[in-house]
C-alpha positions as CSV (number, residue, x, y, z in Angstrom):
1,M,-8.1,-14.3,-53.0
2,L,-6.3,-17.0,-51.2
3,A,-5.5,-20.3,-53.0
4,A,-4.2,-23.6,-52.0
5,T,-1.3,-25.0,-54.3
6,P,0.0,-28.5,-54.3
7,L,2.2,-29.8,-51.7
8,G,4.2,-31.9,-54.5
9,Q,2.1,-33.3,-57.3
10,P,0.9,-30.5,-59.9
11,S,-2.0,-32.7,-60.9
12,D,-3.3,-31.9,-57.3
13,A,-4.1,-28.6,-58.2
14,S,-7.7,-27.5,-58.5
15,A,-9.7,-26.2,-61.6
16,R,-10.5,-22.9,-59.6
17,L,-6.7,-22.5,-58.9
18,I,-5.9,-23.1,-62.5
19,T,-8.3,-20.3,-63.6
20,A,-7.3,-17.8,-60.6
21,L,-3.6,-18.2,-61.9
22,R,-4.7,-17.6,-65.4
23,C,-7.3,-14.6,-64.8
24,S,-5.9,-12.7,-61.7
25,D,-4.5,-9.2,-62.2
26,V,-1.8,-9.9,-59.8
27,V,-0.1,-13.0,-58.2
28,A,1.5,-12.4,-54.8
29,A,3.4,-15.5,-54.5
30,E,5.7,-16.5,-51.6
31,D,8.3,-17.3,-54.2
32,T,7.9,-16.2,-57.6
33,R,9.9,-18.8,-59.4
34,R,8.0,-21.7,-57.7
35,V,4.7,-20.1,-59.0
36,R,5.8,-19.7,-62.3
37,T,7.4,-23.3,-62.3
38,L,3.8,-24.8,-61.2
39,A,2.0,-22.6,-64.1
40,K,4.1,-24.1,-66.5
41,A,3.5,-27.6,-65.1
42,L,-0.1,-26.8,-65.2
43,D,0.2,-25.2,-68.9
44,V,-1.0,-22.0,-67.5
45,T,0.0,-18.8,-68.7
46,I,0.0,-15.9,-66.1
47,T,-1.2,-12.8,-67.7
48,G,-1.3,-10.4,-64.4
49,R,1.7,-8.9,-62.5
50,V,3.6,-11.4,-60.5
51,V,5.0,-9.9,-57.4
52,S,6.8,-11.8,-54.3
53,M,5.1,-11.9,-51.0
54,F,7.6,-13.9,-48.5
55,D,7.9,-13.2,-44.9
56,A,10.4,-10.4,-45.2
57,V,8.3,-8.2,-47.5
58,E,4.9,-9.1,-46.8
59,A,4.1,-5.9,-44.5
60,A,5.5,-3.7,-47.1
61,R,3.4,-5.4,-49.8
62,V,0.2,-4.9,-48.0
63,P,-0.8,-1.3,-48.6
64,V,0.1,-1.5,-52.3
65,L,-1.9,-5.0,-52.6
66,L,-4.7,-3.2,-50.7
67,D,-4.9,-0.3,-52.9
68,A,-5.2,-2.6,-55.9
69,I,-8.0,-4.4,-54.5
70,K,-9.7,-1.4,-53.7
71,A,-9.3,-0.3,-57.4
72,G,-11.1,-3.3,-58.3
73,A,-8.1,-5.6,-59.1
74,T,-8.5,-9.5,-58.3
75,V,-5.1,-10.1,-56.1
76,L,-4.4,-13.8,-55.8
77,V,-2.1,-15.0,-52.9
78,V,-0.3,-18.4,-53.1
79,S,2.4,-19.7,-51.0
80,D,5.1,-22.4,-52.1
81,A,2.9,-25.3,-51.1
82,G,-0.4,-25.7,-49.2
83,M,-2.5,-23.0,-47.8
84,P,-1.3,-19.4,-47.4
85,V,-1.5,-18.0,-44.1
86,V,-1.1,-21.4,-42.2
87,S,2.6,-20.8,-41.3
88,D,3.1,-19.0,-44.4
89,P,2.6,-15.2,-45.8
90,G,-0.9,-14.1,-46.3
91,Y,-2.1,-13.2,-42.6
92,R,-1.4,-9.5,-43.0
93,L,-3.1,-8.7,-45.9
94,V,-6.3,-10.9,-45.0
95,A,-6.4,-8.8,-41.7
96,A,-5.9,-5.6,-43.5
97,C,-8.7,-6.7,-46.1
98,V,-11.1,-7.4,-43.2
99,E,-10.5,-4.3,-41.4
100,A,-11.1,-2.5,-44.8
101,G,-14.5,-4.1,-45.2
102,L,-13.1,-5.8,-48.4
103,A,-14.4,-9.4,-49.4
104,V,-11.8,-12.3,-48.9
105,Q,-12.2,-15.4,-50.9
106,C,-10.8,-18.8,-50.5
107,L,-10.0,-21.5,-52.9
108,P,-9.5,-24.5,-50.7
109,G,-7.2,-27.2,-51.5
110,P,-4.1,-29.2,-50.3
111,S,-2.9,-28.7,-46.7
112,A,0.0,-30.6,-45.2
113,V,-1.4,-30.0,-41.7
114,I,-4.8,-31.8,-42.6
115,T,-3.0,-34.4,-44.8
116,A,-0.5,-35.6,-42.1
117,L,-3.2,-35.8,-39.7
118,A,-5.3,-37.9,-41.9
119,V,-2.5,-40.7,-42.6
120,S,-1.3,-40.3,-39.0
121,G,-3.6,-42.9,-37.7
122,L,-3.9,-40.8,-34.7
123,P,-7.2,-39.5,-33.3
124,A,-8.4,-36.6,-35.4
125,D,-11.8,-35.6,-33.9
126,K,-9.8,-33.0,-31.7
127,F,-6.5,-31.5,-32.7
128,C,-4.1,-28.6,-32.5
129,F,-1.8,-27.0,-34.7
130,E,1.3,-25.6,-33.4
131,G,3.2,-24.2,-36.5
132,F,6.9,-24.4,-36.7
133,A,8.5,-25.8,-33.3
134,P,10.9,-23.2,-31.8
135,R,14.4,-23.2,-33.3
136,K,16.5,-22.9,-30.1
137,G,16.8,-25.6,-27.7
138,S,15.6,-24.0,-24.7
139,A,12.8,-22.3,-26.1
140,R,11.9,-25.8,-27.7
141,R,12.2,-27.7,-24.3
142,T,10.0,-25.4,-22.7
143,W,7.2,-25.6,-25.6
144,L,7.5,-29.2,-25.6
145,A,6.8,-29.4,-21.7
146,S,3.7,-27.4,-22.5
147,L,2.4,-30.2,-24.5
148,A,3.0,-32.6,-21.5
149,D,-0.6,-32.4,-20.6
150,E,-2.3,-31.6,-24.0
151,R,-4.7,-34.1,-24.7
152,R,-5.5,-33.2,-28.3
153,T,-3.5,-34.7,-31.2
154,C,-0.8,-32.0,-32.1
155,V,0.5,-31.2,-35.6
156,F,3.6,-28.9,-36.1
157,F,6.2,-28.4,-38.7
158,E,10.0,-28.8,-38.3
159,S,13.1,-28.2,-40.4
160,P,15.0,-31.5,-41.3
161,R,18.1,-30.1,-39.8
162,R,16.5,-29.8,-36.5
163,L,14.1,-32.7,-36.5
164,A,16.7,-35.1,-34.5
165,A,17.3,-32.5,-31.8
166,C,13.6,-32.0,-31.7
167,L,12.9,-35.5,-31.2
168,R,15.5,-36.0,-28.5
169,D,14.0,-33.0,-26.7
170,A,10.7,-34.6,-27.2
171,V,11.6,-37.9,-25.4
172,E,13.3,-35.7,-22.6
173,Q,10.2,-33.7,-21.9
174,L,7.4,-36.0,-22.7
175,G,8.6,-39.5,-22.3
176,G,10.0,-41.8,-25.0
177,A,6.8,-44.1,-25.0
178,R,4.6,-41.4,-26.2
179,S,3.2,-42.2,-30.1
180,A,4.1,-39.9,-32.9
181,V,4.3,-39.8,-36.6
182,V,7.0,-38.1,-38.8
183,C,5.7,-37.4,-42.3
184,R,8.3,-36.6,-44.7
185,E,7.7,-35.3,-48.3
186,L,4.0,-35.6,-48.4
187,T,2.4,-36.3,-51.7
188,K,5.8,-36.4,-53.5
189,V,7.9,-39.1,-55.1
190,H,10.0,-40.0,-52.0
191,E,6.6,-39.5,-49.6
192,E,7.6,-41.4,-46.2
193,V,5.2,-41.9,-43.0
194,L,7.0,-43.3,-40.0
195,R,4.8,-44.3,-37.2
196,G,6.3,-45.3,-33.6
197,S,7.2,-44.0,-30.3
198,L,9.3,-40.8,-29.7
199,A,11.9,-42.9,-28.8
200,E,12.1,-45.0,-32.1
201,L,11.5,-41.8,-34.2
202,A,14.6,-40.2,-32.3
203,T,16.8,-43.1,-33.2
204,W,15.5,-43.1,-36.7
205,A,16.1,-39.5,-37.1
206,A,19.7,-39.3,-35.7
207,D,21.5,-39.8,-39.0
208,G,20.1,-36.8,-40.5
209,V,16.8,-36.4,-42.6
210,L,16.0,-34.6,-45.7
211,G,12.7,-33.0,-47.1
212,E,9.6,-31.2,-45.9
213,I,8.7,-32.4,-42.3
214,T,5.1,-32.5,-40.6
215,V,5.2,-34.0,-37.3
216,V,2.0,-35.5,-35.7
217,L,2.1,-36.1,-32.0
218,A,0.0,-38.2,-29.9
219,G,-2.4,-36.6,-27.1
220,A,-1.4,-37.3,-23.5
221,T,-3.2,-39.9,-22.0
222,P,-5.2,-38.7,-18.8
223,S,-3.2,-39.1,-15.8
224,A,-4.8,-41.5,-13.1
225,D,-6.2,-40.4,-9.9
226,P,-3.4,-40.9,-7.3
227,T,-6.0,-41.3,-4.6
228,A,-7.7,-44.0,-6.4
229,L,-4.6,-45.8,-7.1
230,V,-3.5,-45.8,-3.4
231,A,-7.0,-47.3,-2.7
232,Q,-6.6,-49.9,-5.4
233,V,-3.2,-50.9,-3.6
234,H,-5.1,-51.0,-0.3
235,D,-7.6,-53.4,-1.7
236,L,-4.8,-55.8,-2.9
237,V,-3.1,-55.7,0.4
238,A,-6.4,-56.5,2.3
239,G,-6.6,-59.4,0.3
240,G,-3.4,-60.7,1.4
241,M,-0.6,-59.2,-1.4
242,R,2.5,-57.6,-0.2
243,V,2.6,-53.9,-0.6
244,K,5.3,-54.0,-3.1
245,D,3.6,-56.4,-5.4
246,A,0.2,-54.5,-5.2
247,C,2.1,-51.5,-6.3
248,N,3.7,-53.1,-9.1
249,Q,0.4,-54.6,-10.2
250,V,-1.4,-51.4,-10.0
251,A,1.5,-49.4,-11.7
252,A,1.6,-52.0,-14.5
253,A,-1.9,-51.0,-15.8
254,H,-1.3,-47.4,-16.0
255,A,1.8,-46.8,-18.0
256,E,2.4,-42.9,-16.9
257,V,2.6,-44.3,-13.0
258,R,5.9,-45.4,-11.4
259,S,5.5,-48.2,-8.9
260,S,8.3,-46.8,-6.5
261,R,6.2,-43.5,-6.4
262,L,3.1,-45.2,-6.0
263,Y,4.6,-47.3,-3.0
264,D,5.9,-44.0,-1.3
265,E,2.4,-42.4,-1.7
266,V,0.9,-45.6,0.1
267,L,3.2,-45.3,2.9
268,R,2.2,-41.8,3.5
269,S,-1.5,-42.9,3.2
270,R,-0.8,-44.9,6.2
271,R,0.6,-42.2,8.5
Protein backbone atom coordinates (compact mmCIF):
# COMPACT_ATOMS: atom_id res chain seq x y z
CA MET A 1 0.00 0.00 0.00
CA LEU A 2 1.33 3.41 -1.00
CA ALA A 3 0.29 6.54 0.87
CA ALA A 4 0.98 10.22 0.28
CA THR A 5 2.20 12.13 3.33
CA PRO A 6 1.90 15.88 4.05
CA LEU A 7 4.40 18.19 2.38
CA GLY A 8 4.69 20.25 5.55
CA GLN A 9 1.49 20.59 7.51
CA PRO A 10 0.52 17.42 9.44
CA SER A 11 -3.13 18.49 9.26
CA ASP A 12 -3.04 17.76 5.52
CA ALA A 13 -2.88 14.04 6.33
CA SER A 14 -5.88 12.07 5.11
CA ALA A 15 -8.04 9.95 7.39
CA ARG A 16 -7.00 6.91 5.38
CA LEU A 17 -3.31 7.64 5.97
CA ILE A 18 -3.93 7.91 9.71
CA THR A 19 -5.72 4.55 9.72
CA ALA A 20 -2.98 2.94 7.64
CA LEU A 21 -0.23 4.19 9.96
CA ARG A 22 -2.14 2.79 12.91
CA CYS A 23 -3.06 -0.60 11.43
CA SER A 24 -0.38 -1.68 8.96
CA ASP A 25 1.77 -4.67 9.85
CA VAL A 26 4.88 -3.05 8.35
CA VAL A 27 5.61 0.61 7.66
CA ALA A 28 8.41 1.03 5.11
CA ALA A 29 9.54 4.64 5.39
CA GLU A 30 12.10 6.69 3.51
CA ASP A 31 13.16 8.02 6.93
CA THR A 32 11.96 6.18 10.02
CA ARG A 33 12.49 9.25 12.18
CA ARG A 34 10.31 11.39 9.92
CA VAL A 35 7.44 8.92 9.93
CA ARG A 36 7.57 8.62 13.72
CA THR A 37 7.54 12.41 14.01
CA LEU A 38 4.52 12.55 11.69
CA ALA A 39 2.73 9.86 13.68
CA LYS A 40 3.34 11.77 16.90
CA ALA A 41 1.96 14.97 15.35
CA LEU A 42 -1.14 13.03 14.27
CA ASP A 43 -1.47 11.39 17.69
CA VAL A 44 -1.12 7.97 16.08
CA THR A 45 0.60 4.95 17.57
CA ILE A 46 2.33 2.83 14.94
CA THR A 47 1.80 -0.75 16.10
CA GLY A 48 3.49 -2.45 13.16
CA ARG A 49 7.18 -2.90 12.45
CA VAL A 50 8.90 0.20 11.06
CA VAL A 51 11.69 -0.36 8.54
CA SER A 52 13.73 2.10 6.50
CA MET A 53 13.42 2.15 2.72
CA PHE A 54 15.58 4.91 1.30
CA ASP A 55 17.30 4.77 -2.09
CA ALA A 56 20.41 2.93 -0.98
CA VAL A 57 18.55 0.04 0.69
CA GLU A 58 15.35 -0.18 -1.35
CA ALA A 59 16.56 -2.98 -3.64
CA ALA A 60 17.63 -5.08 -0.67
CA ARG A 61 14.33 -4.50 1.15
CA VAL A 62 12.10 -5.61 -1.74
CA PRO A 63 12.47 -9.43 -1.39
CA VAL A 64 11.76 -9.29 2.36
CA LEU A 65 8.74 -7.01 1.97
CA LEU A 66 7.47 -9.06 -0.94
CA ASP A 67 7.59 -12.21 1.19
CA ALA A 68 5.70 -10.40 3.96
CA ILE A 69 2.97 -9.32 1.52
CA LYS A 70 2.69 -12.85 0.13
CA ALA A 71 2.26 -14.08 3.70
CA GLY A 72 -0.70 -11.75 4.16
CA ALA A 73 0.91 -8.73 5.83
CA THR A 74 -0.18 -5.20 5.04
CA VAL A 75 2.88 -3.19 4.06
CA LEU A 76 2.59 0.61 4.00
CA VAL A 77 5.14 2.57 1.95
CA VAL A 78 5.63 6.27 2.72
CA SER A 79 8.22 8.84 1.69
CA ASP A 80 9.34 11.86 3.68
CA ALA A 81 6.74 14.04 2.00
CA GLY A 82 4.32 13.70 -0.88
CA MET A 83 3.70 10.61 -2.99
CA PRO A 84 6.08 7.62 -2.86
CA VAL A 85 7.58 6.45 -6.18
CA VAL A 86 7.55 10.01 -7.63
CA SER A 87 11.30 10.75 -7.35
CA ASP A 88 11.17 8.83 -4.05
CA PRO A 89 11.54 5.16 -3.08
CA GLY A 90 8.75 2.72 -3.82
CA TYR A 91 8.97 1.92 -7.52
CA ARG A 92 10.97 -1.29 -7.13
CA LEU A 93 8.50 -2.73 -4.64
CA VAL A 94 5.49 -1.76 -6.76
CA ALA A 95 7.08 -3.31 -9.86
CA ALA A 96 7.86 -6.50 -7.93
CA CYS A 97 4.27 -6.71 -6.65
CA VAL A 98 2.85 -6.22 -10.13
CA GLU A 99 5.13 -8.91 -11.52
CA ALA A 100 4.10 -11.28 -8.72
CA GLY A 101 0.41 -10.58 -9.30
CA LEU A 102 -0.06 -8.95 -5.89
CA ALA A 103 -2.54 -6.12 -5.35
CA VAL A 104 -1.15 -2.59 -5.05
CA GLN A 105 -3.31 0.10 -3.44
CA CYS A 106 -2.60 3.83 -3.27
CA LEU A 107 -3.99 6.28 -0.74
CA PRO A 108 -4.01 9.63 -2.59
CA GLY A 109 -2.92 12.88 -1.06
CA PRO A 110 -0.34 15.67 -1.24
CA SER A 111 2.03 15.95 -4.20
CA ALA A 112 4.63 18.67 -4.63
CA VAL A 113 4.40 18.27 -8.42
CA ILE A 114 0.67 18.91 -8.63
CA THR A 115 0.68 21.57 -5.90
CA ALA A 116 3.39 23.57 -7.65
CA LEU A 117 1.67 23.23 -11.02
CA ALA A 118 -1.64 24.39 -9.56
CA VAL A 119 -0.24 27.56 -7.99
CA SER A 120 2.17 28.41 -10.81
CA GLY A 121 -0.33 30.22 -13.00
CA LEU A 122 1.14 28.43 -16.03
CA PRO A 123 -0.92 26.20 -18.36
CA ALA A 124 -1.72 22.88 -16.68
CA ASP A 125 -3.79 21.13 -19.36
CA LYS A 126 -0.62 19.41 -20.57
CA PHE A 127 2.57 19.08 -18.55
CA CYS A 128 5.58 16.84 -18.02
CA PHE A 129 7.53 15.95 -14.89
CA GLU A 130 11.31 15.65 -15.16
CA GLY A 131 12.21 14.51 -11.66
CA PHE A 132 15.40 16.08 -10.26
CA ALA A 133 17.55 18.24 -12.51
CA PRO A 134 20.94 16.63 -13.26
CA ARG A 135 23.60 17.41 -10.66
CA LYS A 136 26.56 18.06 -12.98
CA GLY A 137 26.69 21.23 -15.02
CA SER A 138 27.37 19.66 -18.42
CA ALA A 139 24.57 17.10 -18.01
CA ARG A 140 22.23 19.80 -16.72
CA ARG A 141 22.90 22.05 -19.70
CA THR A 142 22.30 19.17 -22.12
CA TRP A 143 19.05 18.34 -20.32
CA LEU A 144 17.88 21.97 -20.41
CA ALA A 145 18.70 22.19 -24.10
CA SER A 146 16.41 19.20 -24.66
CA LEU A 147 13.56 21.30 -23.22
CA ALA A 148 14.08 24.16 -25.67
CA ASP A 149 11.25 23.01 -27.93
CA GLU A 150 9.08 21.35 -25.24
CA ARG A 151 5.67 23.02 -25.51
CA ARG A 152 4.24 21.47 -22.35
CA THR A 153 4.69 23.10 -18.96
CA CYS A 154 7.55 21.30 -17.22
CA VAL A 155 7.87 20.59 -13.49
CA PHE A 156 11.10 19.48 -11.85
CA PHE A 157 12.82 19.34 -8.47
CA GLU A 158 16.12 21.02 -7.65
CA SER A 159 18.40 21.17 -4.65
CA PRO A 160 18.50 24.64 -3.04
CA ARG A 161 22.30 24.44 -3.24
CA ARG A 162 22.21 24.04 -7.02
CA LEU A 163 19.22 26.24 -7.85
CA ALA A 164 21.22 29.35 -8.72
CA ALA A 165 23.48 27.41 -11.11
CA CYS A 166 20.49 25.64 -12.64
CA LEU A 167 18.68 28.91 -13.32
CA ARG A 168 21.83 30.45 -14.83
CA ASP A 169 22.14 27.45 -17.12
CA ALA A 170 18.44 27.74 -17.99
CA VAL A 171 18.95 31.38 -19.06
CA GLU A 172 21.86 30.27 -21.23
CA GLN A 173 20.03 27.35 -22.86
CA LEU A 174 16.43 28.61 -22.98
CA GLY A 175 16.74 32.39 -22.96
CA GLY A 176 16.19 34.79 -20.10
CA ALA A 177 12.69 35.78 -21.19
CA ARG A 178 11.11 32.35 -20.70
CA SER A 179 8.60 32.34 -17.84
CA ALA A 180 9.10 30.12 -14.80
CA VAL A 181 8.00 29.75 -11.20
CA VAL A 182 10.09 28.72 -8.21
CA CYS A 183 8.09 27.19 -5.36
CA ARG A 184 9.93 27.06 -2.05
CA GLU A 185 8.74 25.21 1.07
CA LEU A 186 5.30 24.42 -0.34
CA THR A 187 2.52 24.32 2.31
CA LYS A 188 5.00 25.14 5.07
CA VAL A 189 5.20 28.21 7.29
CA HIS A 190 7.77 29.91 5.06
CA GLU A 191 6.13 28.97 1.74
CA GLU A 192 7.24 31.23 -1.10
CA VAL A 193 6.09 31.22 -4.74
CA LEU A 194 8.14 33.42 -7.04
CA ARG A 195 6.97 34.04 -10.61
CA GLY A 196 8.96 35.77 -13.30
CA SER A 197 11.33 35.33 -16.21
CA LEU A 198 14.27 32.93 -15.94
CA ALA A 199 16.59 35.95 -15.88
CA GLU A 200 14.70 37.52 -12.96
CA LEU A 201 14.60 34.27 -11.01
CA ALA A 202 18.31 33.63 -11.62
CA THR A 203 19.09 37.07 -10.15
CA TRP A 204 16.87 36.34 -7.13
CA ALA A 205 18.55 32.97 -6.47
CA ALA A 206 22.11 34.24 -6.87
CA ASP A 207 22.56 34.99 -3.15
CA GLY A 208 21.48 31.50 -2.09
CA VAL A 209 18.20 29.78 -1.33
CA LEU A 210 17.02 27.48 1.47
CA GLY A 211 14.24 24.90 1.62
CA GLU A 212 12.59 22.32 -0.60
CA ILE A 213 12.43 23.56 -4.20
CA THR A 214 10.04 22.77 -7.04
CA VAL A 215 10.44 24.60 -10.36
CA VAL A 216 7.70 25.05 -12.96
CA LEU A 217 8.91 26.03 -16.40
CA ALA A 218 6.68 27.49 -19.10
CA GLY A 219 6.44 25.55 -22.32
CA ALA A 220 8.19 26.78 -25.44
CA THR A 221 6.35 29.17 -27.74
CA PRO A 222 5.93 27.62 -31.19
CA SER A 223 8.55 28.99 -33.56
CA ALA A 224 7.30 31.17 -36.35
CA ASP A 225 7.54 29.80 -39.90
CA PRO A 226 10.60 31.53 -41.50
CA THR A 227 9.03 31.41 -44.97
CA ALA A 228 5.91 33.14 -43.69
CA LEU A 229 7.97 35.83 -41.94
CA VAL A 230 9.99 36.55 -45.09
CA ALA A 231 6.73 36.82 -47.02
CA GLN A 232 5.45 39.37 -44.49
CA VAL A 233 8.60 41.45 -44.98
CA HIS A 234 8.19 41.34 -48.78
CA ASP A 235 4.59 42.54 -48.44
CA LEU A 236 5.68 45.49 -46.29
CA VAL A 237 8.51 46.35 -48.69
CA ALA A 238 6.09 46.20 -51.61
CA GLY A 239 4.02 48.77 -49.74
CA GLY A 240 6.98 51.17 -49.65
CA MET A 241 8.75 50.27 -46.39
CA ARG A 242 12.54 49.90 -46.21
CA VAL A 243 13.76 46.29 -45.80
CA LYS A 244 15.38 46.89 -42.42
CA ASP A 245 12.32 48.67 -41.08
CA ALA A 246 10.09 45.87 -42.33
CA CYS A 247 12.32 43.26 -40.66
CA ASN A 248 12.23 45.18 -37.39
CA GLN A 249 8.45 45.41 -37.47
CA VAL A 250 7.92 41.70 -38.21
CA ALA A 251 10.53 40.60 -35.65
CA ALA A 252 8.94 42.80 -32.98
CA ALA A 253 5.79 40.69 -33.21
CA HIS A 254 7.73 37.46 -32.55
CA ALA A 255 9.86 37.47 -29.41
CA GLU A 256 11.92 34.48 -30.56
CA VAL A 257 12.86 36.07 -33.91
CA ARG A 258 15.93 38.28 -34.31
CA SER A 259 15.62 41.15 -36.77
CA SER A 260 19.19 40.68 -38.06
CA ARG A 261 18.60 36.99 -38.80
CA LEU A 262 15.32 37.77 -40.54
CA TYR A 263 17.12 40.44 -42.61
CA ASP A 264 19.65 37.84 -43.76
CA GLU A 265 16.85 35.45 -44.70
CA VAL A 266 15.15 38.17 -46.75
CA LEU A 267 18.38 38.91 -48.66
CA ARG A 268 18.91 35.20 -49.33
CA SER A 269 15.37 34.92 -50.68
CA ARG A 270 16.16 37.58 -53.29
CA ARG A 271 19.07 35.69 -54.82
